[in-house]
VEXDREN-2710 file (C-alpha; in Angstrom, 1 decimal):
% VEXDREN-2710
k/r/px/py/pz
1/UNK/-33.6/-86.4/17.8
2/UNK/-31.7/-85.7/14.6
3/UNK/-28.3/-84.0/14.0
4/UNK/-28.9/-81.1/11.7
5/UNK/-26.2/-78.8/10.2
6/UNK/-26.9/-75.2/9.1
7/UNK/-24.4/-73.3/6.9
8/UNK/-24.7/-69.5/7.3
9/UNK/-25.0/-67.7/10.6
10/UNK/-26.9/-64.6/9.5
11/UNK/-30.6/-64.0/10.2
12/UNK/-32.0/-66.9/8.1
13/UNK/-29.6/-69.4/9.5
14/UNK/-30.3/-68.3/13.1
15/UNK/-34.0/-68.4/12.6
16/UNK/-33.9/-72.0/11.4
17/UNK/-31.3/-73.0/14.0
18/UNK/-33.3/-71.7/16.9
19/UNK/-36.6/-73.2/15.7
20/UNK/-35.0/-76.7/15.1
21/UNK/-33.1/-76.5/18.4
22/UNK/-36.4/-75.8/20.2
23/UNK/-37.9/-78.9/18.5
24/UNK/-35.2/-81.0/20.2
25/UNK/-32.7/-81.5/17.4
26/UNK/-28.9/-81.4/17.8
27/UNK/-28.2/-78.3/15.7
28/UNK/-24.8/-77.0/14.8
29/UNK/-24.4/-73.8/12.9
30/UNK/-21.4/-73.0/10.7
31/UNK/-20.4/-69.4/9.9
32/UNK/-17.4/-68.5/7.8
33/UNK/-16.9/-65.0/9.3
34/UNK/-15.1/-64.5/12.6
35/UNK/-16.4/-62.1/15.2
36/UNK/-19.8/-60.5/15.6
37/UNK/-21.8/-59.9/12.4
38/UNK/-23.6/-57.0/14.3
39/UNK/-23.5/-53.8/12.4
40/UNK/-24.1/-55.3/9.0
41/UNK/-27.2/-54.2/7.1
42/UNK/-29.5/-51.4/8.0
43/UNK/-33.2/-51.0/8.4
44/UNK/-35.7/-53.8/7.9
45/UNK/-39.5/-53.9/7.3
46/UNK/-41.4/-56.4/9.4
47/UNK/-44.5/-58.4/8.5
48/UNK/-46.7/-60.6/10.7
49/UNK/-45.1/-63.7/9.3
50/UNK/-41.7/-62.5/10.5
51/UNK/-43.0/-61.8/13.9
52/UNK/-44.5/-65.3/14.0
53/UNK/-41.1/-66.7/13.0
54/UNK/-39.2/-64.7/15.6
55/UNK/-41.6/-66.0/18.3
56/UNK/-41.1/-69.6/17.2
57/UNK/-37.3/-69.0/17.3
58/UNK/-37.6/-68.0/21.0
59/UNK/-37.4/-64.2/20.5
60/UNK/-39.6/-61.9/22.6
61/UNK/-41.9/-60.0/20.2
62/UNK/-42.8/-56.8/22.0
63/UNK/-42.7/-53.0/21.7
64/UNK/-38.9/-53.0/22.0
65/UNK/-38.5/-54.7/18.6
66/UNK/-38.5/-51.5/16.6
67/UNK/-40.3/-48.2/15.6
68/UNK/-43.9/-47.9/14.4
69/UNK/-45.0/-45.5/11.7
70/UNK/-48.6/-44.8/10.8
71/UNK/-48.4/-43.4/7.3
72/UNK/-46.4/-43.0/4.1
73/UNK/-45.5/-39.7/2.4
74/UNK/-44.2/-38.7/-1.0
75/UNK/-42.0/-35.6/-1.1
76/UNK/-41.1/-33.7/-4.3
77/UNK/-37.8/-32.1/-5.1
78/UNK/-38.8/-29.0/-3.2
79/UNK/-39.7/-31.0/-0.1
80/UNK/-43.5/-30.6/-0.4
81/UNK/-45.8/-33.5/0.4
82/UNK/-47.4/-34.5/-2.9
83/UNK/-48.8/-37.9/-1.9
84/UNK/-49.6/-40.0/1.1
85/UNK/-51.2/-43.1/2.4
86/UNK/-52.2/-44.4/5.8
87/UNK/-50.3/-47.6/6.3
88/UNK/-49.2/-48.6/9.9
89/UNK/-46.0/-50.6/9.9
90/UNK/-43.3/-51.8/12.3
91/UNK/-39.7/-51.1/11.3
92/UNK/-36.7/-52.7/12.9
93/UNK/-33.0/-53.2/12.0
94/UNK/-30.7/-56.0/11.0
95/UNK/-28.6/-55.5/14.0
96/UNK/-31.6/-55.6/16.4
97/UNK/-32.8/-59.0/15.0
98/UNK/-29.3/-60.4/14.9
99/UNK/-28.6/-59.6/18.5
100/UNK/-31.9/-61.1/19.6
101/UNK/-31.5/-64.3/17.6
102/UNK/-27.9/-64.8/18.5
103/UNK/-28.6/-64.5/22.2
104/UNK/-31.3/-67.1/21.9
105/UNK/-28.8/-69.7/20.4
106/UNK/-26.2/-71.6/22.5
107/UNK/-22.8/-70.1/21.8
108/UNK/-21.1/-73.6/21.9
109/UNK/-23.2/-74.6/18.8
110/UNK/-22.3/-71.5/16.8
111/UNK/-19.0/-72.3/15.0
112/UNK/-17.3/-69.2/13.5
113/UNK/-14.4/-69.1/11.0
114/UNK/-15.7/-72.3/9.3
115/UNK/-15.8/-72.1/5.6
116/UNK/-17.5/-74.9/3.7
117/UNK/-15.7/-76.2/0.7
118/UNK/-17.7/-79.2/-0.4
119/UNK/-20.7/-81.4/0.5
120/UNK/-21.3/-85.1/-0.1
121/UNK/-24.2/-87.3/0.8
122/UNK/-24.9/-90.9/1.7
123/UNK/-28.2/-92.8/1.8
124/UNK/-28.8/-91.6/5.4
125/UNK/-26.8/-88.5/5.9
126/UNK/-24.5/-85.7/4.7
127/UNK/-20.9/-84.8/5.2
128/UNK/-19.7/-81.1/5.1
129/UNK/-16.0/-80.5/4.3
130/UNK/-14.4/-77.3/5.5
131/UNK/-11.3/-75.3/4.7
132/UNK/-9.6/-76.4/8.0
133/UNK/-10.0/-80.1/7.1
134/UNK/-12.7/-80.7/9.7
135/UNK/-15.6/-82.8/8.4
136/UNK/-19.1/-82.3/10.0
137/UNK/-21.7/-85.1/9.7
138/UNK/-25.5/-84.9/10.1
139/UNK/-28.7/-86.3/8.9
140/UNK/-29.7/-83.1/7.2
141/UNK/-27.9/-79.9/5.9
142/UNK/-29.7/-76.6/5.6
143/UNK/-27.8/-74.1/3.4
144/UNK/-28.5/-70.5/4.4
145/UNK/-25.2/-69.1/3.2
146/UNK/-26.5/-66.2/1.2
147/UNK/-26.6/-65.0/-2.4
148/UNK/-23.1/-66.4/-3.1
149/UNK/-23.9/-69.8/-1.5
150/UNK/-21.1/-72.4/-1.8
151/UNK/-23.6/-75.2/-1.3
152/UNK/-25.9/-73.9/-4.1
153/UNK/-22.9/-73.5/-6.3
154/UNK/-22.2/-77.2/-6.0
155/UNK/-25.7/-78.6/-6.2
156/UNK/-27.4/-76.1/-8.5
157/UNK/-24.6/-74.2/-10.5
158/UNK/-27.1/-72.9/-13.0
159/UNK/-28.8/-70.8/-10.3
160/UNK/-26.7/-67.6/-10.2
161/UNK/-27.4/-64.0/-9.2
162/UNK/-28.5/-61.6/-12.0
163/UNK/-27.6/-57.9/-11.8
164/UNK/-30.7/-55.8/-12.3
165/UNK/-29.1/-52.7/-13.8
166/UNK/-29.2/-50.4/-10.8
167/UNK/-27.7/-50.0/-7.3
168/UNK/-28.9/-48.7/-3.9
169/UNK/-27.1/-46.2/-1.8
170/UNK/-28.0/-47.0/1.8
171/UNK/-27.3/-45.6/5.2
172/UNK/-28.7/-44.2/8.5
173/UNK/-28.7/-40.8/10.0
174/UNK/-29.1/-40.0/13.7
175/UNK/-32.3/-38.3/14.6
176/UNK/-30.5/-35.8/16.9
177/UNK/-28.5/-34.4/13.9
178/UNK/-31.6/-33.4/11.9
179/UNK/-33.3/-30.0/11.6
180/UNK/-36.7/-29.3/13.1
181/UNK/-38.1/-29.0/9.6
182/UNK/-37.0/-32.5/8.6
183/UNK/-38.1/-34.0/11.9
184/UNK/-41.6/-32.4/11.6
185/UNK/-42.3/-33.1/7.9
186/UNK/-40.6/-36.5/7.2
187/UNK/-39.0/-38.3/10.1
188/UNK/-42.1/-39.9/11.6
189/UNK/-43.2/-41.4/8.2
190/UNK/-42.2/-44.0/5.7
191/UNK/-40.9/-41.6/3.2
192/UNK/-40.7/-41.7/-0.6
193/UNK/-39.0/-39.7/-3.4
194/UNK/-39.4/-40.4/-7.1
195/UNK/-36.9/-38.5/-9.2
196/UNK/-37.1/-39.4/-12.8
197/UNK/-35.7/-42.8/-13.3
198/UNK/-34.9/-43.3/-9.6
199/UNK/-36.5/-44.0/-6.3
200/UNK/-35.8/-43.4/-2.6
201/UNK/-37.5/-44.8/0.4
202/UNK/-36.7/-44.1/4.1
203/UNK/-38.1/-44.8/7.5
204/UNK/-37.2/-44.4/11.2
205/UNK/-35.5/-47.3/13.1
206/UNK/-33.9/-47.8/16.5
207/UNK/-30.8/-45.8/17.2
208/UNK/-27.6/-46.8/19.0
209/UNK/-28.1/-49.4/21.6
210/UNK/-31.5/-50.2/20.0
211/UNK/-32.9/-47.0/21.6
212/UNK/-36.4/-46.2/20.3
213/UNK/-37.1/-43.0/22.5
214/UNK/-37.7/-39.8/20.7
215/UNK/-34.4/-38.1/19.9
216/UNK/-32.4/-41.3/20.0
217/UNK/-33.6/-43.0/16.8
218/UNK/-32.2/-43.1/13.3
219/UNK/-33.6/-42.7/9.8
220/UNK/-32.8/-45.4/7.4
221/UNK/-32.7/-44.6/3.6
222/UNK/-32.4/-46.6/0.4
223/UNK/-31.8/-44.7/-2.8
224/UNK/-32.0/-46.7/-6.0
225/UNK/-30.0/-45.3/-9.0
226/UNK/-29.3/-46.7/-12.4
227/UNK/-25.8/-48.0/-13.0
228/UNK/-24.7/-49.6/-16.3
229/UNK/-22.7/-52.8/-15.5
230/UNK/-19.8/-52.0/-17.8
231/UNK/-19.1/-48.5/-16.8
232/UNK/-20.9/-46.9/-13.8
233/UNK/-21.2/-50.0/-11.7
234/UNK/-17.5/-50.8/-12.2
235/UNK/-16.5/-47.3/-11.1
236/UNK/-18.8/-47.5/-8.0
237/UNK/-17.3/-50.8/-7.0
238/UNK/-13.7/-49.5/-7.3
239/UNK/-12.1/-47.9/-4.2
240/UNK/-10.0/-44.7/-4.1
241/UNK/-6.8/-46.7/-4.8
242/UNK/-8.2/-48.3/-7.9
243/UNK/-8.9/-51.8/-6.5
244/UNK/-12.1/-53.3/-7.9
245/UNK/-14.5/-55.4/-5.8
246/UNK/-16.8/-57.1/-8.3
247/UNK/-18.7/-59.2/-5.7
248/UNK/-19.3/-56.4/-3.2
249/UNK/-17.5/-53.4/-1.8
250/UNK/-17.2/-52.9/2.0
251/UNK/-18.6/-49.6/3.3
252/UNK/-15.2/-48.3/4.3
253/UNK/-13.8/-49.0/0.9
254/UNK/-16.4/-47.0/-1.1
255/UNK/-14.5/-44.2/-2.8
256/UNK/-14.9/-40.8/-1.1
257/UNK/-15.2/-39.3/-4.6
258/UNK/-18.3/-41.5/-5.3
259/UNK/-19.8/-40.5/-2.0
260/UNK/-19.2/-36.8/-2.7
261/UNK/-20.8/-37.2/-6.1
262/UNK/-23.8/-39.0/-4.6
263/UNK/-24.4/-36.3/-2.0
264/UNK/-24.2/-33.6/-4.7
265/UNK/-26.8/-35.5/-6.7
266/UNK/-29.0/-35.7/-3.6
267/UNK/-28.9/-31.9/-3.3
268/UNK/-29.9/-31.6/-6.9
269/UNK/-32.6/-34.3/-7.2
270/UNK/-34.1/-35.0/-3.8
271/UNK/-36.3/-33.2/-1.3
272/UNK/-34.1/-31.1/1.1
273/UNK/-35.2/-33.4/3.9
274/UNK/-33.6/-36.4/2.3
275/UNK/-30.6/-34.5/1.1
276/UNK/-29.9/-33.5/4.7
277/UNK/-30.2/-37.1/5.9
278/UNK/-27.7/-38.2/3.2
279/UNK/-25.4/-35.4/4.0
280/UNK/-25.3/-36.2/7.7
281/UNK/-25.0/-40.0/7.3
282/UNK/-21.6/-40.9/8.6
283/UNK/-21.0/-43.9/6.3
284/UNK/-23.2/-44.5/3.3
285/UNK/-22.7/-47.9/1.7
286/UNK/-23.4/-49.3/-1.7
287/UNK/-25.5/-52.3/-2.8
288/UNK/-25.7/-53.6/-6.4
289/UNK/-29.2/-54.9/-6.9
290/UNK/-29.3/-58.5/-7.9
291/UNK/-32.0/-61.2/-7.9
292/UNK/-31.8/-65.0/-7.8
293/UNK/-34.4/-67.5/-8.9
294/UNK/-34.0/-71.2/-8.0
295/UNK/-35.7/-74.1/-9.7
296/UNK/-35.1/-76.5/-6.8
297/UNK/-34.7/-76.3/-3.1
298/UNK/-34.3/-79.9/-2.0
299/UNK/-31.4/-82.1/-3.0
300/UNK/-31.9/-85.4/-1.1
301/UNK/-30.7/-84.5/2.4
302/UNK/-29.7/-80.9/1.6
303/UNK/-32.0/-77.9/1.3
304/UNK/-31.6/-74.3/0.3
305/UNK/-33.3/-71.5/2.3
306/UNK/-33.2/-67.7/2.6
307/UNK/-31.0/-65.8/0.2
308/UNK/-29.3/-69.1/-0.8
309/UNK/-32.6/-70.1/-2.4
310/UNK/-34.1/-66.8/-3.6
311/UNK/-33.0/-63.2/-3.6
312/UNK/-35.9/-60.8/-4.2
313/UNK/-35.1/-57.1/-4.9
314/UNK/-35.5/-55.0/-1.8
315/UNK/-38.6/-53.2/-3.1
316/UNK/-40.7/-56.0/-1.8
317/UNK/-39.3/-55.7/1.7
318/UNK/-39.5/-59.5/2.2
319/UNK/-35.9/-60.7/2.6
320/UNK/-36.0/-61.7/6.3
321/UNK/-39.7/-62.5/6.3
322/UNK/-39.1/-64.9/3.4
323/UNK/-36.3/-66.5/5.5
324/UNK/-38.6/-66.8/8.5
325/UNK/-41.3/-68.5/6.3
326/UNK/-38.6/-70.9/5.0
327/UNK/-37.5/-71.7/8.5
328/UNK/-41.0/-72.4/9.7
329/UNK/-41.8/-74.6/6.7
330/UNK/-38.6/-76.6/7.3
331/UNK/-39.4/-77.1/11.0
332/UNK/-43.0/-78.1/10.2
333/UNK/-41.9/-80.5/7.5
334/UNK/-39.3/-82.2/9.8
335/UNK/-41.9/-82.5/12.5
336/UNK/-44.1/-84.5/10.2
337/UNK/-41.5/-86.5/8.2
338/UNK/-38.5/-86.6/10.5
339/UNK/-35.0/-85.7/9.5
340/UNK/-35.3/-87.3/6.1
341/UNK/-35.2/-86.5/2.4
342/UNK/-39.0/-86.7/2.4
343/UNK/-39.1/-83.8/4.8
344/UNK/-37.0/-81.6/2.5
345/UNK/-39.2/-82.6/-0.5
346/UNK/-42.2/-81.5/1.6
347/UNK/-40.4/-78.2/2.4
348/UNK/-39.7/-77.6/-1.3
349/UNK/-43.4/-78.2/-2.1
350/UNK/-44.3/-75.6/0.4
351/UNK/-41.8/-72.9/-0.5
352/UNK/-40.6/-73.2/-4.1
353/UNK/-43.6/-71.6/-5.7
354/UNK/-43.9/-68.9/-3.1
355/UNK/-40.2/-68.0/-3.4
356/UNK/-40.4/-67.8/-7.2
357/UNK/-43.6/-65.7/-7.0
358/UNK/-42.0/-63.2/-4.5
359/UNK/-38.9/-62.9/-6.6
360/UNK/-40.9/-62.2/-9.8
361/UNK/-43.1/-59.7/-8.0
362/UNK/-40.0/-57.8/-6.8
363/UNK/-38.8/-57.8/-10.4
364/UNK/-42.1/-56.2/-11.4
365/UNK/-41.7/-53.5/-8.7
366/UNK/-38.2/-52.8/-9.9
367/UNK/-38.9/-53.0/-13.7
368/UNK/-39.0/-49.2/-14.1
369/UNK/-35.6/-48.8/-12.5
370/UNK/-34.1/-51.6/-14.5
371/UNK/-35.2/-49.9/-17.7
372/UNK/-33.0/-47.0/-16.8
373/UNK/-29.8/-49.1/-16.3
374/UNK/-28.3/-48.0/-19.6
375/UNK/-28.8/-44.4/-18.8
376/UNK/-26.3/-42.1/-17.2
377/UNK/-27.4/-40.7/-13.8
378/UNK/-28.0/-37.0/-14.1
379/UNK/-27.5/-37.0/-17.9
380/UNK/-29.7/-35.3/-20.5
381/UNK/-30.9/-38.7/-21.8
382/UNK/-32.9/-39.5/-18.7
383/UNK/-36.4/-40.9/-19.5
384/UNK/-39.4/-38.8/-18.9
385/UNK/-42.0/-41.6/-18.3
386/UNK/-44.0/-41.4/-15.1
387/UNK/-45.1/-44.0/-12.7
388/UNK/-48.4/-44.4/-10.8
389/UNK/-47.2/-42.9/-7.6
390/UNK/-50.1/-44.3/-5.6
391/UNK/-49.2/-47.9/-6.7
392/UNK/-45.6/-47.2/-5.6
393/UNK/-46.8/-46.1/-2.2
394/UNK/-49.1/-49.1/-1.9
395/UNK/-47.0/-51.9/-3.2
396/UNK/-43.5/-51.1/-1.9
397/UNK/-42.5/-53.2/1.1
398/UNK/-46.0/-54.7/1.3
399/UNK/-46.5/-58.3/2.4
400/UNK/-46.7/-60.7/-0.6
401/UNK/-47.0/-64.4/0.1
402/UNK/-47.0/-65.6/-3.5
403/UNK/-50.2/-67.5/-2.8
404/UNK/-53.3/-66.4/-4.6
405/UNK/-55.5/-67.8/-1.9
406/UNK/-53.8/-65.8/0.9
407/UNK/-56.1/-62.9/2.0
408/UNK/-53.0/-61.2/3.5
409/UNK/-51.1/-61.0/0.2
410/UNK/-50.3/-57.5/-0.7
411/UNK/-51.6/-56.2/2.6
412/UNK/-49.5/-54.3/5.1
413/UNK/-50.6/-54.1/8.8
414/UNK/-48.7/-53.8/12.0
415/UNK/-49.9/-56.5/14.5
416/UNK/-50.8/-55.4/18.0
417/UNK/-47.7/-56.0/19.9
418/UNK/-47.8/-57.1/23.5
419/UNK/-45.7/-55.3/26.1
420/UNK/-42.2/-56.6/26.8
421/UNK/-42.3/-60.1/28.1
422/UNK/-40.9/-60.8/31.6
423/UNK/-37.5/-62.4/31.9
424/UNK/-36.9/-62.1/28.2
425/UNK/-39.3/-64.9/27.4
426/UNK/-41.0/-64.9/24.0
427/UNK/-44.5/-63.5/23.9
428/UNK/-47.4/-65.3/22.2
429/UNK/-47.2/-65.2/18.4
430/UNK/-49.1/-62.5/16.6
431/UNK/-52.0/-63.4/14.4
432/UNK/-51.6/-62.4/10.8
433/UNK/-54.1/-59.7/9.9
434/UNK/-56.1/-60.0/6.7
END
């Protein structure tokens, strides 16, 4: 079988690596970070396509994967329920999926501390140059190295992230810390708040040690707020000592002054239930919202996947699902065409249009927030336009394939999960519900 290199050892890279390894290929995965990536990210929304991808990657898809909610609720600033929708959904966490995918991949094939510096190709293969001077060779290279992809930067320099004009405050709060009122009115639901010009969503996820028992879970929140690039964003991305981090600020570097101001705004603008969660979150972190739209995915023997190919704003809740669909399309194309440039052209034909459509759909979902990006949070010039709240409840984090002929597009459903599989083996793949 073929030698295949994958750059990027996060969820997308691990999904592709595990699938291709199980197809018999000699897979090597290159990750620039050292040590475990566990702990990065927060909550994740699942879709049937993601569960199918996890199964194909050798992960057991069962009731231990996450937490199920049955409905969505919209809370006003006083904490009253002013809207709702029955919508069953399975929620998990970045850490949970990472640990499962990492344990399914052989440790000797996962190379950490390897930063790719350049890629060159021959008529029958590819060479990957690294900062240590080591050169890796293979028949194919799959770039899953994220929004700041080095590989994409070399092969498609015009495809760059675009800031959307707003940021997200994110974090999790332990269930055990919350009041009975918050637990009874909000915790068991996918929650929404819609302050003027802003949006918050939240949902329960597994707690420490991936515990899903009552009392041991956490609530994950994402609070979108406008932030002008020249002023507010720069302040948010500057730590308490004045050092600026334009490409992303680590959670522990976010200024305590910014966190204090954010918590004060939560008390003023959000339902008391959400304000309590934010107050009791040990370490909120900050995410500038960007998107990325590629015009090509295949470059002879190199392909882009996951966030290296497309970054859709989080409103669509499709980041990891999109990566799973990319990985499955790659594996299917290589099965048909072998480890050839033709396989990657087939993959591009399958995924280019879908990735573009999902990215544009996410832009549509975030258009209201983007329009507020030149406003000052909390100021007197905030817009007064309203949104269709039912559409927000229905369309946020709902599966969107990008294919008009897909009956599952825009539909959210939680597949019936089998019980835990014996000996850690993967269960049968779920069928996508229409």
